[in-house]
N, CA, C and O atoms as a CHARMM CRD file, in Angstrom:
* protein
*
  292
    1    1 MET  N    -44.78900   4.35500 -11.16900 PROA 1      0.00000
    2    1 MET  CA   -43.83200   5.03100 -12.31800 PROA 1      0.00000
    3    1 MET  C    -44.75000   5.52600 -13.42600 PROA 1      0.00000
    4    1 MET  O    -45.65900   4.90900 -13.98100 PROA 1      0.00000
    5    2 GLN  N    -44.18700   7.16400 -13.70000 PROA 2      0.00000
    6    2 GLN  CA   -45.20900   7.73600 -14.43600 PROA 2      0.00000
    7    2 GLN  C    -44.46500   7.99900 -15.90100 PROA 2      0.00000
    8    2 GLN  O    -43.29600   8.29600 -16.14800 PROA 2      0.00000
    9    3 THR  N    -45.48900   7.79500 -16.68700 PROA 3      0.00000
   10    3 THR  CA   -45.01800   7.47800 -18.26900 PROA 3      0.00000
   11    3 THR  C    -44.86500   8.91200 -18.84800 PROA 3      0.00000
   12    3 THR  O    -45.47600   9.89500 -18.42900 PROA 3      0.00000
   13    4 HSD  N    -44.03400   8.90000 -19.79500 PROA 4      0.00000
   14    4 HSD  CA   -43.69400  10.32900 -20.30700 PROA 4      0.00000
   15    4 HSD  C    -43.85100  10.18100 -21.87400 PROA 4      0.00000
   16    4 HSD  O    -42.94700   9.65400 -22.52300 PROA 4      0.00000
   17    5 ILE  N    -45.12400  10.69900 -22.54200 PROA 5      0.00000
   18    5 ILE  CA   -45.16100  10.51600 -23.39600 PROA 5      0.00000
   19    5 ILE  C    -44.51500  11.56000 -24.47000 PROA 5      0.00000
   20    5 ILE  O    -44.74300  12.72800 -24.15300 PROA 5      0.00000
   21    6 LEU  N    -43.90400  11.43400 -25.43900 PROA 6      0.00000
   22    6 LEU  CA   -43.27800  12.27400 -26.08100 PROA 6      0.00000
   23    6 LEU  C    -43.92900  12.40700 -27.68600 PROA 6      0.00000
   24    6 LEU  O    -44.28600  11.37200 -28.24700 PROA 6      0.00000
   25    7 THR  N    -44.05100  13.65700 -28.34200 PROA 7      0.00000
   26    7 THR  CA   -44.28400  13.43900 -29.68700 PROA 7      0.00000
   27    7 THR  C    -43.36500  13.11500 -30.51100 PROA 7      0.00000
   28    7 THR  O    -42.24500  13.34100 -30.05300 PROA 7      0.00000
   29    8 VAL  N    -43.37600  12.61500 -31.68400 PROA 8      0.00000
   30    8 VAL  CA   -42.22400  12.56700 -33.11100 PROA 8      0.00000
   31    8 VAL  C    -41.61900  13.31200 -32.73000 PROA 8      0.00000
   32    8 VAL  O    -40.68100  12.85900 -32.07500 PROA 8      0.00000
   33    9 THR  N    -41.66600  14.61000 -32.81400 PROA 9      0.00000
   34    9 THR  CA   -41.29200  15.71900 -32.92600 PROA 9      0.00000
   35    9 THR  C    -40.13200  16.05400 -32.30200 PROA 9      0.00000
   36    9 THR  O    -39.11500  16.66000 -32.63800 PROA 9      0.00000
   37   10 GLN  N    -40.64200  15.35600 -31.01200 PROA 10     0.00000
   38   10 GLN  CA   -39.68100  15.85300 -29.31300 PROA 10     0.00000
   39   10 GLN  C    -38.78200  14.74100 -29.93800 PROA 10     0.00000
   40   10 GLN  O    -37.65700  15.04900 -30.33200 PROA 10     0.00000
   41   11 LEU  N    -39.17700  13.62300 -30.03100 PROA 11     0.00000
   42   11 LEU  CA   -38.20600  12.34900 -29.68800 PROA 11     0.00000
   43   11 LEU  C    -37.37800  12.39600 -30.78400 PROA 11     0.00000
   44   11 LEU  O    -36.26000  11.90600 -30.62800 PROA 11     0.00000
   45   12 SER  N    -37.67300  12.89800 -31.92600 PROA 12     0.00000
   46   12 SER  CA   -36.66300  13.28200 -33.02500 PROA 12     0.00000
   47   12 SER  C    -35.49900  14.38000 -32.90000 PROA 12     0.00000
   48   12 SER  O    -34.41400  14.22400 -33.46000 PROA 12     0.00000
   49   13 HSD  N    -35.82600  15.55700 -32.08400 PROA 13     0.00000
   50   13 HSD  CA   -35.14800  16.27900 -31.64500 PROA 13     0.00000
   51   13 HSD  C    -34.35900  15.94800 -30.43800 PROA 13     0.00000
   52   13 HSD  O    -33.38800  16.67800 -30.24100 PROA 13     0.00000
   53   14 GLN  N    -34.56700  15.04600 -29.63200 PROA 14     0.00000
   54   14 GLN  CA   -33.84900  14.43000 -28.18300 PROA 14     0.00000
   55   14 GLN  C    -33.13800  13.55700 -29.11900 PROA 14     0.00000
   56   14 GLN  O    -31.98400  13.53100 -28.69200 PROA 14     0.00000
   57   15 ILE  N    -33.20100  12.94300 -30.00300 PROA 15     0.00000
   58   15 ILE  CA   -32.28100  12.06300 -30.44100 PROA 15     0.00000
   59   15 ILE  C    -31.12700  12.92100 -31.24600 PROA 15     0.00000
   60   15 ILE  O    -29.92500  12.95900 -30.98500 PROA 15     0.00000
   61   16 LYS  N    -31.76900  13.53300 -32.19900 PROA 16     0.00000
   62   16 LYS  CA   -30.53600  14.80800 -32.88000 PROA 16     0.00000
   63   16 LYS  C    -29.60900  15.95900 -31.90500 PROA 16     0.00000
   64   16 LYS  O    -28.66800  16.69900 -32.19000 PROA 16     0.00000
   65   17 ASN  N    -30.35900  15.71100 -30.65500 PROA 17     0.00000
   66   17 ASN  CA   -29.59200  16.78900 -29.52100 PROA 17     0.00000
   67   17 ASN  C    -28.34300  15.48800 -29.28200 PROA 17     0.00000
   68   17 ASN  O    -27.21000  15.73900 -29.69100 PROA 17     0.00000
   69   18 LEU  N    -28.60700  14.16000 -28.63200 PROA 18     0.00000
   70   18 LEU  CA   -28.07200  13.50100 -28.37400 PROA 18     0.00000
   71   18 LEU  C    -27.07300  13.11600 -29.34000 PROA 18     0.00000
   72   18 LEU  O    -25.89900  13.35200 -29.05600 PROA 18     0.00000
   73   19 LEU  N    -27.38800  12.48400 -30.58800 PROA 19     0.00000
   74   19 LEU  CA   -26.37900  12.29500 -31.38900 PROA 19     0.00000
   75   19 LEU  C    -24.94600  12.98700 -31.82200 PROA 19     0.00000
   76   19 LEU  O    -23.81200  12.60100 -32.10400 PROA 19     0.00000
   77   20 GLU  N    -25.76000  14.41100 -31.69500 PROA 20     0.00000
   78   20 GLU  CA   -25.11100  15.53400 -32.27100 PROA 20     0.00000
   79   20 GLU  C    -23.95900  15.83800 -31.74500 PROA 20     0.00000
   80   20 GLU  O    -22.85100  16.01800 -32.25200 PROA 20     0.00000
   81   21 GLY  N    -24.63300  15.90500 -29.84300 PROA 21     0.00000
   82   21 GLY  CA   -23.79100  15.82800 -28.96100 PROA 21     0.00000
   83   21 GLY  C    -22.29200  15.52000 -28.74700 PROA 21     0.00000
   84   21 GLY  O    -21.21200  16.10200 -28.64800 PROA 21     0.00000
   85   22 THR  N    -22.86500  14.18900 -28.73100 PROA 22     0.00000
   86   22 THR  CA   -21.86000  12.89200 -28.22800 PROA 22     0.00000
   87   22 THR  C    -21.24200  12.74800 -29.76000 PROA 22     0.00000
   88   22 THR  O    -20.03700  12.78200 -29.51100 PROA 22     0.00000
   89   23 PHE  N    -21.32900  12.64200 -30.85400 PROA 23     0.00000
   90   23 PHE  CA   -20.74600  12.29200 -32.25400 PROA 23     0.00000
   91   23 PHE  C    -20.77000  13.35300 -32.87500 PROA 23     0.00000
   92   23 PHE  O    -21.65400  13.43300 -33.72800 PROA 23     0.00000
   93   24 PRO  N    -19.77700  14.63100 -32.68600 PROA 24     0.00000
   94   24 PRO  CA   -20.21500  16.27100 -33.56700 PROA 24     0.00000
   95   24 PRO  C    -19.50200  15.52600 -34.99200 PROA 24     0.00000
   96   24 PRO  O    -20.05200  15.99800 -35.98700 PROA 24     0.00000
   97   25 GLU  N    -18.64000  14.69400 -35.28900 PROA 25     0.00000
   98   25 GLU  CA   -18.24800  14.31700 -36.45500 PROA 25     0.00000
   99   25 GLU  C    -17.81200  12.71300 -36.54900 PROA 25     0.00000
  100   25 GLU  O    -17.09500  12.35900 -35.61200 PROA 25     0.00000
  101   26 VAL  N    -18.08400  11.83300 -37.38900 PROA 26     0.00000
  102   26 VAL  CA   -17.89600  10.85900 -37.59400 PROA 26     0.00000
  103   26 VAL  C    -17.51500  10.31500 -38.80300 PROA 26     0.00000
  104   26 VAL  O    -18.02700  10.56600 -39.89400 PROA 26     0.00000
  105   27 TRP  N    -16.65300   9.60400 -38.59000 PROA 27     0.00000
  106   27 TRP  CA   -15.67800   8.50700 -39.63100 PROA 27     0.00000
  107   27 TRP  C    -15.91300   7.11500 -39.47500 PROA 27     0.00000
  108   27 TRP  O    -15.62000   6.57000 -38.41100 PROA 27     0.00000
  109   28 SER  N    -16.31400   6.60100 -40.24100 PROA 28     0.00000
  110   28 SER  CA   -16.63700   5.16400 -40.02000 PROA 28     0.00000
  111   28 SER  C    -15.77200   4.23400 -41.41700 PROA 28     0.00000
  112   28 SER  O    -15.46800   4.69900 -42.51600 PROA 28     0.00000
  113   29 ARG  N    -15.54700   2.87600 -40.92400 PROA 29     0.00000
  114   29 ARG  CA   -14.76500   2.41800 -42.07000 PROA 29     0.00000
  115   29 ARG  C    -15.76600   0.71600 -42.43400 PROA 29     0.00000
  116   29 ARG  O    -15.92800  -0.12300 -41.54700 PROA 29     0.00000
  117   30 GLY  N    -16.19500   0.57600 -43.57900 PROA 30     0.00000
  118   30 GLY  CA   -16.84900  -0.57800 -43.82900 PROA 30     0.00000
  119   30 GLY  C    -17.22900  -0.45200 -45.28700 PROA 30     0.00000
  120   30 GLY  O    -16.76500   0.45400 -45.97900 PROA 30     0.00000
  121   31 ASP  N    -18.29800  -1.59700 -45.88300 PROA 31     0.00000
  122   31 ASP  CA   -18.79100  -1.99900 -47.00300 PROA 31     0.00000
  123   31 ASP  C    -20.11300  -0.88900 -46.99000 PROA 31     0.00000
  124   31 ASP  O    -20.93400  -0.65200 -46.10400 PROA 31     0.00000
  125   32 LEU  N    -19.96600  -0.38800 -48.20200 PROA 32     0.00000
  126   32 LEU  CA   -21.60700   0.70600 -48.46200 PROA 32     0.00000
  127   32 LEU  C    -22.35000  -0.29000 -49.24400 PROA 32     0.00000
  128   32 LEU  O    -21.96000  -0.95500 -50.20400 PROA 32     0.00000
  129   33 GLU  N    -23.43000  -0.27300 -48.69000 PROA 33     0.00000
  130   33 GLU  CA   -24.57000  -0.94800 -49.91700 PROA 33     0.00000
  131   33 GLU  C    -25.56200   0.08600 -50.00500 PROA 33     0.00000
  132   33 GLU  O    -26.44500   0.20400 -49.15600 PROA 33     0.00000
  133   34 PRO  N    -25.42700   0.99300 -51.20500 PROA 34     0.00000
  134   34 PRO  CA   -26.46000   1.78100 -51.55900 PROA 34     0.00000
  135   34 PRO  C    -27.77100   1.08300 -51.94100 PROA 34     0.00000
  136   34 PRO  O    -27.74800  -0.05700 -52.40400 PROA 34     0.00000
  137   35 HSD  N    -29.08000   1.85600 -51.72500 PROA 35     0.00000
  138   35 HSD  CA   -30.10600   1.52500 -51.69200 PROA 35     0.00000
  139   35 HSD  C    -30.76600   2.38800 -52.87100 PROA 35     0.00000
  140   35 HSD  O    -30.20900   3.41800 -53.25300 PROA 35     0.00000
  141   36 ARG  N    -31.80100   2.00400 -53.35900 PROA 36     0.00000
  142   36 ARG  CA   -32.86700   2.96300 -54.51700 PROA 36     0.00000
  143   36 ARG  C    -33.07600   4.15700 -53.32100 PROA 36     0.00000
  144   36 ARG  O    -33.20700   3.98700 -52.10900 PROA 36     0.00000
  145   37 SER  N    -33.06400   5.16000 -53.93600 PROA 37     0.00000
  146   37 SER  CA   -33.30100   6.26200 -52.73300 PROA 37     0.00000
  147   37 SER  C    -34.11700   7.34300 -53.35700 PROA 37     0.00000
  148   37 SER  O    -33.85300   7.75600 -54.48600 PROA 37     0.00000
  149   38 PRO  N    -35.40900   7.95400 -52.42500 PROA 38     0.00000
  150   38 PRO  CA   -35.99000   8.91200 -52.91500 PROA 38     0.00000
  151   38 PRO  C    -35.18700  10.04600 -53.48800 PROA 38     0.00000
  152   38 PRO  O    -34.01800  10.16800 -53.12200 PROA 38     0.00000
  153   39 VAL  N    -35.74000  10.94100 -54.40800 PROA 39     0.00000
  154   39 VAL  CA   -34.73600  12.27600 -55.09800 PROA 39     0.00000
  155   39 VAL  C    -34.28400  12.95300 -53.78900 PROA 39     0.00000
  156   39 VAL  O    -33.22400  13.56800 -53.91400 PROA 39     0.00000
  157   40 ARG  N    -34.85600  12.98400 -52.52800 PROA 40     0.00000
  158   40 ARG  CA   -34.31200  13.77800 -51.98700 PROA 40     0.00000
  159   40 ARG  C    -33.40500  13.37700 -50.75600 PROA 40     0.00000
  160   40 ARG  O    -33.26100  14.08700 -49.76000 PROA 40     0.00000
  161   41 SER  N    -32.81700  12.15500 -50.95500 PROA 41     0.00000
  162   41 SER  CA   -31.77400  11.71700 -49.90900 PROA 41     0.00000
  163   41 SER  C    -31.34700  10.53400 -50.61000 PROA 41     0.00000
  164   41 SER  O    -31.92600  10.09000 -51.60200 PROA 41     0.00000
  165   42 ARG  N    -30.23000   9.98700 -50.03000 PROA 42     0.00000
  166   42 ARG  CA   -29.65200   8.66100 -50.29900 PROA 42     0.00000
  167   42 ARG  C    -29.53800   8.10800 -49.19000 PROA 42     0.00000
  168   42 ARG  O    -28.87400   8.58600 -48.27000 PROA 42     0.00000
  169   43 LEU  N    -30.33300   6.75200 -49.11900 PROA 43     0.00000
  170   43 LEU  CA   -30.31100   5.52900 -48.23100 PROA 43     0.00000
  171   43 LEU  C    -29.17700   4.47300 -48.61100 PROA 43     0.00000
  172   43 LEU  O    -28.70100   4.32500 -49.73700 PROA 43     0.00000
  173   44 PHE  N    -28.88000   3.85900 -47.60900 PROA 44     0.00000
  174   44 PHE  CA   -27.33100   3.24300 -47.60200 PROA 44     0.00000
  175   44 PHE  C    -27.23400   2.28100 -46.43300 PROA 44     0.00000
  176   44 PHE  O    -28.08000   2.28800 -45.53900 PROA 44     0.00000
  177   45 HSD  N    -26.24100   1.48500 -46.44400 PROA 45     0.00000
  178   45 HSD  CA   -25.99400   0.22400 -45.16000 PROA 45     0.00000
  179   45 HSD  C    -24.48100   0.90500 -45.14100 PROA 45     0.00000
  180   45 HSD  O    -24.09000   1.53500 -46.12300 PROA 45     0.00000
  181   46 ASP  N    -23.74500   0.75500 -44.08800 PROA 46     0.00000
  182   46 ASP  CA   -22.55500   1.12400 -43.95600 PROA 46     0.00000
  183   46 ASP  C    -22.35600  -0.70600 -42.94900 PROA 46     0.00000
  184   46 ASP  O    -23.17500  -1.13000 -42.13400 PROA 46     0.00000
  185   47 LYS  N    -21.35100  -1.25700 -43.28200 PROA 47     0.00000
  186   47 LYS  CA   -21.44600  -2.40600 -42.63900 PROA 47     0.00000
  187   47 LYS  C    -19.96200  -3.57900 -42.42100 PROA 47     0.00000
  188   47 LYS  O    -19.19100  -3.82400 -43.34900 PROA 47     0.00000
  189   48 ASP  N    -19.88400  -3.91900 -41.62100 PROA 48     0.00000
  190   48 ASP  CA   -18.41000  -4.79100 -41.37300 PROA 48     0.00000
  191   48 ASP  C    -18.93900  -5.85300 -41.38500 PROA 48     0.00000
  192   48 ASP  O    -20.05000  -6.11000 -41.85100 PROA 48     0.00000
  193   49 GLU  N    -17.80900  -6.94400 -40.61000 PROA 49     0.00000
  194   49 GLU  CA   -18.33600  -8.10000 -40.35200 PROA 49     0.00000
  195   49 GLU  C    -19.54000  -8.41600 -39.19500 PROA 49     0.00000
  196   49 GLU  O    -20.24800  -9.41300 -39.06100 PROA 49     0.00000
  197   50 GLN  N    -19.47800  -7.15800 -38.42000 PROA 50     0.00000
  198   50 GLN  CA   -20.24800  -7.83700 -37.27200 PROA 50     0.00000
  199   50 GLN  C    -21.51100  -7.04700 -36.99700 PROA 50     0.00000
  200   50 GLN  O    -22.32500  -7.51200 -36.19900 PROA 50     0.00000
  201   51 SER  N    -21.74800  -5.82900 -37.62800 PROA 51     0.00000
  202   51 SER  CA   -22.48800  -4.59700 -37.33700 PROA 51     0.00000
  203   51 SER  C    -22.76400  -3.98400 -38.48000 PROA 51     0.00000
  204   51 SER  O    -21.85800  -3.57400 -39.20600 PROA 51     0.00000
  205   52 GLN  N    -24.21500  -3.82900 -38.82100 PROA 52     0.00000
  206   52 GLN  CA   -24.52000  -2.93200 -40.10300 PROA 52     0.00000
  207   52 GLN  C    -25.06900  -1.44000 -39.32700 PROA 52     0.00000
  208   52 GLN  O    -25.54700  -1.47900 -38.19300 PROA 52     0.00000
  209   53 ILE  N    -24.95100  -0.34600 -39.98300 PROA 53     0.00000
  210   53 ILE  CA   -25.87400   0.55200 -39.69300 PROA 53     0.00000
  211   53 ILE  C    -26.65700   1.09700 -40.95000 PROA 53     0.00000
  212   53 ILE  O    -26.31300   0.70100 -42.06400 PROA 53     0.00000
  213   54 LYS  N    -27.66200   1.95900 -40.81800 PROA 54     0.00000
  214   54 LYS  CA   -28.58800   1.91800 -41.80400 PROA 54     0.00000
  215   54 LYS  C    -28.52600   3.74000 -41.63400 PROA 54     0.00000
  216   54 LYS  O    -28.49400   4.26700 -40.52200 PROA 54     0.00000
  217   55 ALA  N    -28.51800   4.51400 -42.89100 PROA 55     0.00000
  218   55 ALA  CA   -28.03300   5.55500 -42.94000 PROA 55     0.00000
  219   55 ALA  C    -28.88500   6.57800 -43.94600 PROA 55     0.00000
  220   55 ALA  O    -29.84600   6.07500 -44.52800 PROA 55     0.00000
  221   56 VAL  N    -28.67800   7.56000 -44.11300 PROA 56     0.00000
  222   56 VAL  CA   -29.19900   8.53200 -45.05100 PROA 56     0.00000
  223   56 VAL  C    -28.43100  10.02000 -45.15300 PROA 56     0.00000
  224   56 VAL  O    -28.02900  10.80100 -44.29100 PROA 56     0.00000
  225   57 LEU  N    -28.42100  10.03600 -46.38500 PROA 57     0.00000
  226   57 LEU  CA   -27.65900  11.33000 -46.99500 PROA 57     0.00000
  227   57 LEU  C    -28.46200  12.19100 -47.32600 PROA 57     0.00000
  228   57 LEU  O    -28.78800  12.11400 -48.51100 PROA 57     0.00000
  229   58 PHE  N    -29.04900  13.21600 -46.59800 PROA 58     0.00000
  230   58 PHE  CA   -29.82100  14.41200 -47.29600 PROA 58     0.00000
  231   58 PHE  C    -29.16400  15.10300 -48.23100 PROA 58     0.00000
  232   58 PHE  O    -27.97100  15.40900 -48.23500 PROA 58     0.00000
  233   59 LYS  N    -30.02700  15.34900 -49.06100 PROA 59     0.00000
  234   59 LYS  CA   -29.82600  16.43400 -50.44500 PROA 59     0.00000
  235   59 LYS  C    -29.15800  17.81200 -49.94000 PROA 59     0.00000
  236   59 LYS  O    -28.17300  18.34000 -50.45600 PROA 59     0.00000
  237   60 SER  N    -29.92300  18.32100 -48.77000 PROA 60     0.00000
  238   60 SER  CA   -29.54500  19.49300 -48.11400 PROA 60     0.00000
  239   60 SER  C    -28.18300  19.45600 -47.62100 PROA 60     0.00000
  240   60 SER  O    -27.50700  20.48100 -47.70500 PROA 60     0.00000
  241   61 SER  N    -27.67100  18.33900 -47.08700 PROA 61     0.00000
  242   61 SER  CA   -26.34600  18.32900 -46.46700 PROA 61     0.00000
  243   61 SER  C    -25.26100  18.41500 -47.23500 PROA 61     0.00000
  244   61 SER  O    -25.33500  18.22500 -48.44900 PROA 61     0.00000
  245   62 GLN  N    -23.89100  18.77300 -46.49300 PROA 62     0.00000
  246   62 GLN  CA   -22.78900  18.93900 -47.21700 PROA 62     0.00000
  247   62 GLN  C    -22.43200  17.86100 -47.48700 PROA 62     0.00000
  248   62 GLN  O    -21.58800  17.81100 -48.38100 PROA 62     0.00000
  249   63 ALA  N    -22.90100  16.49100 -46.84700 PROA 63     0.00000
  250   63 ALA  CA   -22.46500  15.44100 -47.26400 PROA 63     0.00000
  251   63 ALA  C    -23.09200  14.84200 -48.45700 PROA 63     0.00000
  252   63 ALA  O    -22.63900  13.82800 -48.98700 PROA 63     0.00000
  253   64 SER  N    -24.09400  15.44500 -48.86300 PROA 64     0.00000
  254   64 SER  CA   -24.57800  14.80500 -50.25800 PROA 64     0.00000
  255   64 SER  C    -23.64600  14.83800 -51.33300 PROA 64     0.00000
  256   64 SER  O    -23.76300  14.22000 -52.39200 PROA 64     0.00000
  257   65 GLN  N    -22.59900  15.68900 -50.96200 PROA 65     0.00000
  258   65 GLN  CA   -21.30400  15.66000 -52.33100 PROA 65     0.00000
  259   65 GLN  C    -20.77200  14.36400 -52.41700 PROA 65     0.00000
  260   65 GLN  O    -20.05300  14.15200 -53.39400 PROA 65     0.00000
  261   66 PHE  N    -20.99000  13.29000 -51.48500 PROA 66     0.00000
  262   66 PHE  CA   -19.89100  12.08000 -51.62800 PROA 66     0.00000
  263   66 PHE  C    -20.97400  11.56900 -52.57900 PROA 66     0.00000
  264   66 PHE  O    -22.16600  11.87800 -52.59200 PROA 66     0.00000
  265   67 THR  N    -20.11500  10.47400 -53.60400 PROA 67     0.00000
  266   67 THR  CA   -21.07300   9.77100 -54.09000 PROA 67     0.00000
  267   67 THR  C    -20.28000   8.23900 -53.42800 PROA 67     0.00000
  268   67 THR  O    -19.08300   8.02800 -53.23600 PROA 67     0.00000
  269   68 LEU  N    -21.59500   7.24500 -53.16900 PROA 68     0.00000
  270   68 LEU  CA   -21.41900   6.28500 -52.38700 PROA 68     0.00000
  271   68 LEU  C    -21.27900   4.75100 -53.98800 PROA 68     0.00000
  272   68 LEU  O    -21.85500   4.58900 -55.06400 PROA 68     0.00000
  273   69 GLN  N    -20.38400   4.13100 -53.34800 PROA 69     0.00000
  274   69 GLN  CA   -20.03100   3.09800 -54.47300 PROA 69     0.00000
  275   69 GLN  C    -20.48400   1.65400 -53.48400 PROA 69     0.00000
  276   69 GLN  O    -20.40100   1.66800 -52.25600 PROA 69     0.00000
  277   70 HSD  N    -20.90800   0.59400 -54.18500 PROA 70     0.00000
  278   70 HSD  CA   -21.31300  -0.46000 -53.39900 PROA 70     0.00000
  279   70 HSD  C    -20.02100  -1.28800 -53.09000 PROA 70     0.00000
  280   70 HSD  O    -19.27900  -1.72300 -53.97100 PROA 70     0.00000
  281   71 GLY  N    -19.86500  -1.42900 -51.98600 PROA 71     0.00000
  282   71 GLY  CA   -18.22400  -2.26000 -51.80900 PROA 71     0.00000
  283   71 GLY  C    -16.89700  -1.44800 -51.43600 PROA 71     0.00000
  284   71 GLY  O    -15.76200  -1.92300 -51.48400 PROA 71     0.00000
  285   72 CYS  N    -17.20300  -0.25200 -51.08900 PROA 72     0.00000
  286   72 CYS  CA   -16.13100   1.01500 -51.23600 PROA 72     0.00000
  287   72 CYS  C    -15.84000   0.76900 -49.80700 PROA 72     0.00000
  288   72 CYS  O    -16.69100   0.45400 -48.97600 PROA 72     0.00000
  289   73 ARG  N    -14.73500   0.91400 -49.60700 PROA 73     0.00000
  290   73 ARG  CA   -13.78300   0.78400 -48.28100 PROA 73     0.00000
  291   73 ARG  C    -13.06000   2.20000 -48.10000 PROA 73     0.00000
  292   73 ARG  O    -12.27800   2.37900 -47.16700 PROA 73     0.00000
C-alpha cells in the first residue's frame, strides 16, 4: 500500500472542493453558540440535541453580514 502525503494546502483545497461540490448552499437549524473570535472571522458552534458543528464566518464572505446570537434558532 502506497502512502500519498499531501501538503496542508493540497488537503485544504481537496476538502474545499469536496464540500462546495456536495453542498453548494447549506441551511441548518440549531442553537448557535458564538465564541470570542479573531477580528477577521467569527467562530461559532451550531448544535442540536445530537450533534454539533464547529464553524467560522470569514470577514471577507457575504455571510459575514449575519449577526450571530446565542441560542438563536
